[in-house]
C-alpha positions in Angstrom: -32.5 -38.7 -11.8 -33.6 -35.4 -13.2 -32.9 -34.4 -16.8 -30.1 -31.8 -16.7 -31.4 -30.0 -19.9 -34.7 -29.3 -18.2 -33.4 -28.3 -14.7 -30.9 -25.8 -15.9 -27.7 -27.5 -14.8 -26.3 -27.4 -18.3 -26.3 -23.6 -18.2 -24.1 -23.7 -15.1 -21.6 -26.2 -16.6 -21.4 -24.1 -19.8 -20.8 -21.0 -17.8 -18.1 -22.7 -15.7 -16.4 -24.0 -18.9 -16.6 -20.5 -20.6 -15.2 -18.8 -17.5 -12.2 -21.2 -17.3 -11.5 -20.6 -21.0 -11.7 -16.8 -20.6 -9.3 -16.9 -17.6 -6.9 -19.0 -19.6 -7.1 -16.5 -22.5 -6.5 -13.5 -20.1 -3.5 -15.2 -18.6 -2.1 -15.8 -22.1 -2.6 -12.2 -23.1 -1.0 -11.0 -19.8 2.0 -13.2 -20.2 2.6 -12.0 -23.8 2.2 -8.3 -22.9 4.6 -8.4 -19.9 7.2 -10.7 -21.5 10.1 -8.6 -22.6 11.9 -10.2 -25.5 15.6 -9.2 -25.6 17.6 -9.1 -28.8 20.7 -11.2 -28.7 23.8 -9.9 -30.4 25.4 -12.2 -32.8 28.9 -13.4 -31.7 31.7 -13.2 -34.2 34.8 -15.2 -33.6 38.2 -14.4 -35.0 39.3 -16.7 -37.7 43.0 -16.1 -37.5 45.4 -18.9 -38.2 47.4 -20.4 -35.4 50.8 -18.7 -34.9 54.0 -20.6 -35.4 54.8 -20.3 -31.6 51.7 -22.2 -30.6 52.3 -24.9 -33.1 55.8 -25.4 -31.7 54.4 -25.6 -28.2 51.8 -28.2 -29.3 54.6 -30.2 -31.0 56.7 -30.0 -27.8 53.7 -31.2 -25.7 53.2 -34.2 -28.1 56.9 -35.1 -27.8 56.7 -35.0 -24.0 53.6 -37.1 -23.9 54.9 -39.7 -26.3 58.1 -40.3 -24.3 56.4 -40.6 -21.0 54.3 -43.6 -21.9 55.7 -46.9 -23.2 53.8 -49.7 -24.7 54.2 -53.3 -23.6 56.0 -55.5 -26.2 53.2 -58.2 -26.0 49.5 -57.6 -25.9 47.6 -59.7 -23.3 
C-alpha cells in the first residue's frame, strides 16, 4: 500500500471535502436570500362579557340535558 501523503491522494480528499463544504454554504446563503419572511399580524380577541340571553340559553340547555338522562338507583 502506498503512503497517501506522498502520492498526493490527501490533496484530492481535502479538495473534495472543501468543495462539499463550499456547496453547503452556498445553498445556505441562497436559501436565506430567497426566503421571504412574512410579518404576522397580532390577533386581538374581544373581551366582552356574555350577554344575558346567551346565559339563559345555556341554562335551558342544561335543564333539557339533565331531564333527558336518569341515573340508576343502584350502582353495579
